[in-house]
N, CA, C and O atoms as a GROMACS GRO file, in nm:
protein
  376
    1MET      N    1  -2.140   1.229   1.183
    1MET     CA    2  -2.120   1.089   1.218
    1MET      C    3  -1.981   1.046   1.175
    1MET      O    4  -1.937   1.076   1.064
    2TYR      N    5  -1.913   0.976   1.262
    2TYR     CA    6  -1.779   0.928   1.233
    2TYR      C    7  -1.785   0.783   1.187
    2TYR      O    8  -1.836   0.696   1.256
    3ASN      N    9  -1.731   0.760   1.068
    3ASN     CA   10  -1.725   0.624   1.015
    3ASN      C   11  -1.600   0.556   1.068
    3ASN      O   12  -1.503   0.621   1.106
    4ASP      N   13  -1.604   0.423   1.070
    4ASP     CA   14  -1.486   0.348   1.112
    4ASP      C   15  -1.377   0.361   1.007
    4ASP      O   16  -1.404   0.364   0.887
    5LEU      N   17  -1.254   0.369   1.054
    5LEU     CA   18  -1.139   0.370   0.962
    5LEU      C   19  -1.108   0.228   0.920
    5LEU      O   20  -1.118   0.135   1.000
    6ASP      N   21  -1.068   0.212   0.796
    6ASP     CA   22  -1.033   0.081   0.742
    6ASP      C   23  -0.916   0.024   0.822
    6ASP      O   24  -0.807   0.083   0.820
    7PRO      N   25  -0.935  -0.088   0.892
    7PRO     CA   26  -0.828  -0.143   0.975
    7PRO      C   27  -0.706  -0.189   0.895
    7PRO      O   28  -0.594  -0.193   0.948
    8VAL      N   29  -0.726  -0.223   0.768
    8VAL     CA   30  -0.612  -0.264   0.684
    8VAL      C   31  -0.523  -0.143   0.656
    8VAL      O   32  -0.401  -0.154   0.661
    9LEU      N   33  -0.584  -0.030   0.627
    9LEU     CA   34  -0.506   0.089   0.594
    9LEU      C   35  -0.465   0.170   0.717
    9LEU      O   36  -0.379   0.257   0.709
   10HIS      N   37  -0.527   0.142   0.831
   10HIS     CA   38  -0.497   0.219   0.952
   10HIS      C   39  -0.373   0.164   1.022
   10HIS      O   40  -0.371   0.141   1.143
   11SER      N   41  -0.271   0.143   0.942
   11SER     CA   42  -0.139   0.098   0.987
   11SER      C   43  -0.039   0.187   0.914
   11SER      O   44  -0.050   0.206   0.793
   12GLN      N   45   0.057   0.239   0.986
   12GLN     CA   46   0.150   0.336   0.928
   12GLN      C   47   0.218   0.283   0.802
   12GLN      O   48   0.222   0.353   0.700
   13ILE      N   49   0.271   0.163   0.806
   13ILE     CA   50   0.344   0.109   0.692
   13ILE      C   51   0.250   0.079   0.576
   13ILE      O   52   0.280   0.113   0.462
   14ARG      N   53   0.135   0.016   0.604
   14ARG     CA   54   0.042  -0.016   0.495
   14ARG      C   55  -0.013   0.110   0.431
   14ARG      O   56  -0.030   0.115   0.309
   15LEU      N   57  -0.041   0.212   0.510
   15LEU     CA   58  -0.089   0.338   0.454
   15LEU      C   59   0.020   0.402   0.369
   15LEU      O   60  -0.009   0.459   0.263
   16ALA      N   61   0.144   0.393   0.413
   16ALA     CA   62   0.256   0.447   0.335
   16ALA      C   63   0.272   0.373   0.202
   16ALA      O   64   0.296   0.435   0.099
   17ILE      N   65   0.258   0.242   0.205
   17ILE     CA   66   0.271   0.162   0.082
   17ILE      C   67   0.164   0.205  -0.018
   17ILE      O   68   0.196   0.232  -0.134
   18ILE      N   69   0.040   0.211   0.026
   18ILE     CA   70  -0.069   0.249  -0.064
   18ILE      C   71  -0.049   0.392  -0.113
   18ILE      O   72  -0.073   0.421  -0.230
   19SER      N   73  -0.007   0.482  -0.026
   19SER     CA   74   0.017   0.621  -0.064
   19SER      C   75   0.122   0.631  -0.175
   19SER      O   76   0.107   0.710  -0.267
   20ILE      N   77   0.226   0.551  -0.165
   20ILE     CA   78   0.329   0.548  -0.270
   20ILE      C   79   0.269   0.496  -0.400
   20ILE      O   80   0.291   0.554  -0.506
   21LEU      N   81   0.195   0.387  -0.391
   21LEU     CA   82   0.142   0.323  -0.512
   21LEU      C   83   0.034   0.405  -0.582
   21LEU      O   84   0.017   0.394  -0.703
   22ILE      N   85  -0.038   0.487  -0.508
   22ILE     CA   86  -0.142   0.571  -0.568
   22ILE      C   87  -0.083   0.664  -0.673
   22ILE      O   88  -0.147   0.694  -0.773
   23GLY      N   89   0.040   0.710  -0.650
   23GLY     CA   90   0.102   0.809  -0.738
   23GLY      C   91   0.184   0.753  -0.853
   23GLY      O   92   0.237   0.830  -0.933
   24VAL      N   93   0.196   0.620  -0.863
   24VAL     CA   94   0.279   0.560  -0.968
   24VAL      C   95   0.205   0.444  -1.034
   24VAL      O   96   0.107   0.392  -0.982
   25LYS      N   97   0.255   0.404  -1.151
   25LYS     CA   98   0.196   0.289  -1.220
   25LYS      C   99   0.228   0.161  -1.144
   25LYS      O  100   0.141   0.076  -1.124
   26GLN      N  101   0.354   0.148  -1.102
   26GLN     CA  102   0.398   0.036  -1.019
   26GLN      C  103   0.527   0.077  -0.949
   26GLN      O  104   0.594   0.171  -0.991
   27ALA      N  105   0.561   0.006  -0.842
   27ALA     CA  106   0.682   0.039  -0.766
   27ALA      C  107   0.754  -0.090  -0.728
   27ALA      O  108   0.690  -0.190  -0.694
   28GLU      N  109   0.886  -0.085  -0.733
   28GLU     CA  110   0.967  -0.201  -0.697
   28GLU      C  111   0.975  -0.214  -0.545
   28GLU      O  112   0.969  -0.115  -0.472
   29PHE      N  113   0.988  -0.336  -0.500
   29PHE     CA  114   0.996  -0.368  -0.358
   29PHE      C  115   1.103  -0.285  -0.288
   29PHE      O  116   1.078  -0.226  -0.184
   30ASN      N  117   1.223  -0.281  -0.346
   30ASN     CA  118   1.334  -0.209  -0.281
   30ASN      C  119   1.307  -0.059  -0.271
   30ASN      O  120   1.346   0.004  -0.173
   31TYR      N  121   1.240  -0.002  -0.370
   31TYR     CA  122   1.205   0.140  -0.363
   31TYR      C  123   1.110   0.164  -0.246
   31TYR      O  124   1.129   0.258  -0.168
   32ILE      N  125   1.009   0.080  -0.234
   32ILE     CA  126   0.913   0.094  -0.124
   32ILE      C  127   0.983   0.074   0.010
   32ILE      O  128   0.955   0.145   0.107
   33LYS      N  129   1.074  -0.022   0.016
   33LYS     CA  130   1.149  -0.047   0.140
   33LYS      C  131   1.228   0.077   0.181
   33LYS      O  132   1.230   0.114   0.298
   34GLU      N  133   1.294   0.140   0.085
   34GLU     CA  134   1.372   0.261   0.114
   34GLU      C  135   1.281   0.376   0.157
   34GLU      O  136   1.312   0.447   0.252
   35GLU      N  137   1.170   0.394   0.088
   35GLU     CA  138   1.079   0.505   0.118
   35GLU      C  139   1.012   0.491   0.255
   35GLU      O  140   0.992   0.589   0.326
   36THR      N  141   0.978   0.367   0.291
   36THR     CA  142   0.910   0.344   0.418
   36THR      C  143   1.008   0.324   0.534
   36THR      O  144   0.969   0.323   0.651
   37LYS      N  145   1.135   0.307   0.501
   37LYS     CA  146   1.239   0.287   0.602
   37LYS      C  147   1.205   0.171   0.697
   37LYS      O  148   1.216   0.182   0.819
   38THR      N  149   1.164   0.060   0.638
   38THR     CA  150   1.131  -0.058   0.716
   38THR      C  151   1.216  -0.175   0.668
   38THR      O  152   1.281  -0.167   0.564
   39SER      N  153   1.216  -0.283   0.742
   39SER     CA  154   1.295  -0.400   0.705
   39SER      C  155   1.222  -0.478   0.595
   39SER      O  156   1.102  -0.462   0.575
   40ALA      N  157   1.298  -0.560   0.524
   40ALA     CA  158   1.240  -0.641   0.417
   40ALA      C  159   1.134  -0.736   0.474
   40ALA      O  160   1.030  -0.757   0.412
   41GLY      N  161   1.162  -0.794   0.590
   41GLY     CA  162   1.066  -0.887   0.651
   41GLY      C  163   0.936  -0.819   0.690
   41GLY      O  164   0.828  -0.872   0.662
   42ASN      N  165   0.946  -0.703   0.752
   42ASN     CA  166   0.825  -0.630   0.790
   42ASN      C  167   0.748  -0.585   0.667
   42ASN      O  168   0.626  -0.593   0.664
   43LEU      N  169   0.820  -0.537   0.566
   43LEU     CA  170   0.754  -0.493   0.443
   43LEU      C  171   0.680  -0.610   0.378
   43LEU      O  172   0.566  -0.595   0.334
   44SER      N  173   0.744  -0.726   0.373
   44SER     CA  174   0.680  -0.844   0.314
   44SER      C  175   0.552  -0.879   0.389
   44SER      O  176   0.451  -0.912   0.327
   45PHE      N  177   0.556  -0.872   0.521
   45PHE     CA  178   0.438  -0.901   0.604
   45PHE      C  179   0.326  -0.803   0.574
   45PHE      O  180   0.211  -0.843   0.556
   46GLN      N  181   0.359  -0.674   0.568
   46GLN     CA  182   0.258  -0.571   0.544
   46GLN      C  183   0.200  -0.584   0.402
   46GLN      O  184   0.080  -0.564   0.382
   47ILE      N  185   0.285  -0.617   0.306
   47ILE     CA  186   0.237  -0.638   0.168
   47ILE      C  187   0.140  -0.755   0.164
   47ILE      O  188   0.039  -0.750   0.094
   48SER      N  189   0.170  -0.861   0.237
   48SER     CA  190   0.081  -0.978   0.236
   48SER      C  191  -0.057  -0.941   0.292
   48SER      O  192  -0.158  -0.992   0.244
   49LYS      N  193  -0.061  -0.853   0.393
   49LYS     CA  194  -0.190  -0.807   0.447
   49LYS      C  195  -0.268  -0.728   0.341
   49LYS      O  196  -0.388  -0.746   0.326
   50LEU      N  197  -0.198  -0.640   0.269
   50LEU     CA  198  -0.262  -0.563   0.162
   50LEU      C  199  -0.308  -0.654   0.048
   50LEU      O  200  -0.414  -0.632  -0.010
   51GLN      N  201  -0.228  -0.755   0.018
   51GLN     CA  202  -0.262  -0.849  -0.090
   51GLN      C  203  -0.384  -0.933  -0.051
   51GLN      O  204  -0.473  -0.955  -0.133
   52GLU      N  205  -0.390  -0.979   0.074
   52GLU     CA  206  -0.505  -1.056   0.122
   52GLU      C  207  -0.634  -0.975   0.114
   52GLU      O  208  -0.741  -1.030   0.087
   53ALA      N  209  -0.623  -0.844   0.137
   53ALA     CA  210  -0.741  -0.756   0.130
   53ALA      C  211  -0.778  -0.723  -0.014
   53ALA      O  212  -0.884  -0.666  -0.039
   54GLY      N  213  -0.691  -0.757  -0.108
   54GLY     CA  214  -0.717  -0.727  -0.249
   54GLY      C  215  -0.680  -0.585  -0.288
   54GLY      O  216  -0.725  -0.536  -0.391
   55TYR      N  217  -0.598  -0.518  -0.206
   55TYR     CA  218  -0.562  -0.379  -0.230
   55TYR      C  219  -0.440  -0.363  -0.320
   55TYR      O  220  -0.424  -0.259  -0.384
   56VAL      N  221  -0.355  -0.464  -0.326
   56VAL     CA  222  -0.237  -0.458  -0.413
   56VAL      C  223  -0.220  -0.590  -0.487
   56VAL      O  224  -0.269  -0.695  -0.445
   57LYS      N  225  -0.151  -0.581  -0.597
   57LYS     CA  226  -0.114  -0.700  -0.674
   57LYS      C  227   0.037  -0.706  -0.676
   57LYS      O  228   0.104  -0.606  -0.703
   58VAL      N  229   0.092  -0.823  -0.648
   58VAL     CA  230   0.236  -0.843  -0.646
   58VAL      C  231   0.278  -0.903  -0.780
   58VAL      O  232   0.224  -1.005  -0.823
   59LEU      N  233   0.374  -0.838  -0.844
   59LEU     CA  234   0.426  -0.884  -0.973
   59LEU      C  235   0.567  -0.938  -0.953
   59LEU      O  236   0.653  -0.871  -0.895
   60LYS      N  237   0.592  -1.058  -1.002
   60LYS     CA  238   0.724  -1.119  -0.991
   60LYS      C  239   0.786  -1.125  -1.130
   60LYS      O  240   0.719  -1.159  -1.228
   61GLY      N  241   0.914  -1.092  -1.138
   61GLY     CA  242   0.983  -1.097  -1.266
   61GLY      C  243   1.132  -1.092  -1.244
   61GLY      O  244   1.182  -1.123  -1.136
   62TYR      N  245   1.203  -1.053  -1.349
   62TYR     CA  246   1.349  -1.044  -1.343
   62TYR      C  247   1.395  -0.914  -1.404
   62TYR      O  248   1.333  -0.860  -1.496
   63LYS      N  249   1.506  -0.863  -1.350
   63LYS     CA  250   1.571  -0.744  -1.403
   63LYS      C  251   1.720  -0.772  -1.402
   63LYS      O  252   1.780  -0.790  -1.296
   64ASN      N  253   1.781  -0.777  -1.520
   64ASN     CA  254   1.923  -0.811  -1.532
   64ASN      C  255   1.954  -0.944  -1.466
   64ASN      O  256   2.053  -0.955  -1.394
   65ASN      N  257   1.871  -1.043  -1.489
   65ASN     CA  258   1.886  -1.178  -1.435
   65ASN      C  259   1.873  -1.188  -1.284
   65ASN      O  260   1.910  -1.291  -1.226
   66TYR      N  261   1.821  -1.086  -1.218
   66TYR     CA  262   1.796  -1.089  -1.074
   66TYR      C  263   1.646  -1.084  -1.051
   66TYR      O  264   1.573  -1.014  -1.121
   67PRO      N  265   1.598  -1.160  -0.951
   67PRO     CA  266   1.455  -1.156  -0.920
   67PRO      C  267   1.410  -1.013  -0.887
   67PRO      O  268   1.482  -0.938  -0.821
   68LEU      N  269   1.292  -0.979  -0.933
   68LEU     CA  270   1.237  -0.846  -0.910
   68LEU      C  271   1.092  -0.858  -0.867
   68LEU      O  272   1.011  -0.923  -0.934
   69THR      N  273   1.059  -0.795  -0.756
   69THR     CA  274   0.922  -0.790  -0.707
   69THR      C  275   0.873  -0.646  -0.718
   69THR      O  276   0.938  -0.553  -0.670
   70SER      N  277   0.758  -0.629  -0.781
   70SER     CA  278   0.696  -0.497  -0.794
   70SER      C  279   0.552  -0.506  -0.745
   70SER      O  280   0.493  -0.613  -0.738
   71LEU      N  281   0.498  -0.390  -0.713
   71LEU     CA  282   0.361  -0.382  -0.664
   71LEU      C  283   0.281  -0.283  -0.746
   71LEU      O  284   0.334  -0.182  -0.792
   72VAL      N  285   0.154  -0.312  -0.762
   72VAL     CA  286   0.059  -0.217  -0.821
   72VAL      C  287  -0.064  -0.213  -0.731
   72VAL      O  288  -0.101  -0.314  -0.672
   73VAL      N  289  -0.125  -0.097  -0.722
   73VAL     CA  290  -0.248  -0.084  -0.645
   73VAL      C  291  -0.364  -0.128  -0.734
   73VAL      O  292  -0.366  -0.098  -0.854
   74THR      N  293  -0.459  -0.198  -0.676
   74THR     CA  294  -0.576  -0.245  -0.750
   74THR      C  295  -0.686  -0.139  -0.745
   74THR      O  296  -0.677  -0.041  -0.672
   75VAL      N  297  -0.789  -0.160  -0.823
   75VAL     CA  298  -0.906  -0.071  -0.820
   75VAL      C  299  -0.966  -0.072  -0.680
   75VAL      O  300  -1.003   0.033  -0.628
   76LYS      N  301  -0.975  -0.189  -0.620
   76LYS     CA  302  -1.028  -0.200  -0.484
   76LYS      C  303  -0.940  -0.122  -0.386
   76LYS      O  304  -0.990  -0.057  -0.294
   77GLY      N  305  -0.808  -0.127  -0.406
   77GLY     CA  306  -0.715  -0.053  -0.321
   77GLY      C  307  -0.732   0.097  -0.336
   77GLY      O  308  -0.726   0.170  -0.237
   78LYS      N  309  -0.752   0.143  -0.460
   78LYS     CA  310  -0.773   0.286  -0.485
   78LYS      C  311  -0.900   0.334  -0.416
   78LYS      O  312  -0.902   0.440  -0.354
   79LYS      N  313  -1.007   0.254  -0.427
   79LYS     CA  314  -1.134   0.291  -0.363
   79LYS      C  315  -1.118   0.294  -0.211
   79LYS      O  316  -1.170   0.384  -0.145
   80ALA      N  317  -1.049   0.196  -0.156
   80ALA     CA  318  -1.028   0.191  -0.010
   80ALA      C  319  -0.947   0.312   0.036
   80ALA      O  320  -0.977   0.371   0.140
   81PHE      N  321  -0.846   0.350  -0.041
   81PHE     CA  322  -0.764   0.466  -0.007
   81PHE      C  323  -0.848   0.593  -0.012
   81PHE      O  324  -0.842   0.676   0.079
   82ASP      N  325  -0.927   0.609  -0.118
   82ASP     CA  326  -1.015   0.727  -0.131
   82ASP      C  327  -1.111   0.735  -0.013
   82ASP      O  328  -1.131   0.843   0.043
   83ASN      N  329  -1.171   0.622   0.024
   83ASN     CA  330  -1.264   0.621   0.138
   83ASN      C  331  -1.192   0.654   0.268
   83ASN      O  332  -1.246   0.725   0.353
   84TYR      N  333  -1.071   0.604   0.284
   84TYR     CA  334  -0.992   0.631   0.404
   84TYR      C  335  -0.964   0.781   0.415
   84TYR      O  336  -0.979   0.841   0.522
   85VAL      N  337  -0.924   0.841   0.303
   85VAL     CA  338  -0.893   0.985   0.302
   85VAL      C  339  -1.020   1.065   0.334
   85VAL      O  340  -1.015   1.160   0.412
   86LYS      N  341  -1.131   1.029   0.273
   86LYS     CA  342  -1.257   1.100   0.300
   86LYS      C  343  -1.296   1.088   0.446
   86LYS      O  344  -1.340   1.186   0.507
   87THR      N  345  -1.280   0.970   0.503
   87THR     CA  346  -1.314   0.950   0.643
   87THR      C  347  -1.222   1.033   0.732
   87THR      O  348  -1.269   1.094   0.829
   88MET      N  349  -1.093   1.038   0.701
   88MET     CA  350  -0.998   1.118   0.779
   88MET      C  351  -1.034   1.266   0.770
   88MET      O  352  -1.026   1.338   0.869
   89LYS      N  353  -1.071   1.312   0.652
   89LYS     CA  354  -1.111   1.453   0.635
   89LYS      C  355  -1.233   1.483   0.722
   89LYS      O  356  -1.243   1.592   0.779
   90ASN      N  357  -1.324   1.388   0.730
   90ASN     CA  358  -1.442   1.407   0.814
   90ASN      C  359  -1.402   1.416   0.962
   90ASN      O  360  -1.454   1.500   1.036
   91TYR      N  361  -1.310   1.332   1.003
   91TYR     CA  362  -1.260   1.337   1.141
   91TYR      C  363  -1.196   1.473   1.170
   91TYR      O  364  -1.215   1.530   1.277
   92LEU      N  365  -1.121   1.523   1.073
   92LEU     CA  366  -1.046   1.647   1.092
   92LEU      C  367  -1.126   1.772   1.056
   92LEU      O  368  -1.080   1.884   1.075
   93LYS      N  369  -1.246   1.750   1.005
   93LYS     CA  370  -1.335   1.861   0.965
   93LYS      C  371  -1.272   1.947   0.856
   93LYS      O  372  -1.281   2.070   0.858
   94ILE      N  373  -1.209   1.880   0.759
   94ILE     CA  374  -1.144   1.950   0.648
   94ILE      C  375  -1.242   1.960   0.532
   94ILE      O  376  -1.208   2.016   0.427
   0.00000   0.00000   0.00000
């Protein structure tokens, strides 16, 4: 039986964001922007979708007197990612 894929994560950029965050404690906005090779506006939009779903938490602060935005994946986000990977493995028969 094929389960539905999570529509929040079934987006290339959002899946990339979560994939990056799974492997780190937190990641800065600019790092994620460079890794995903997307514009700041598009990244902000995709982050807001992940935040609305409860998959990421946005942290605001300062670094050397400059505004700094960082992201962390939530427990809900980790579970959603794990389920997405399991579902994909089932699709691929891995």
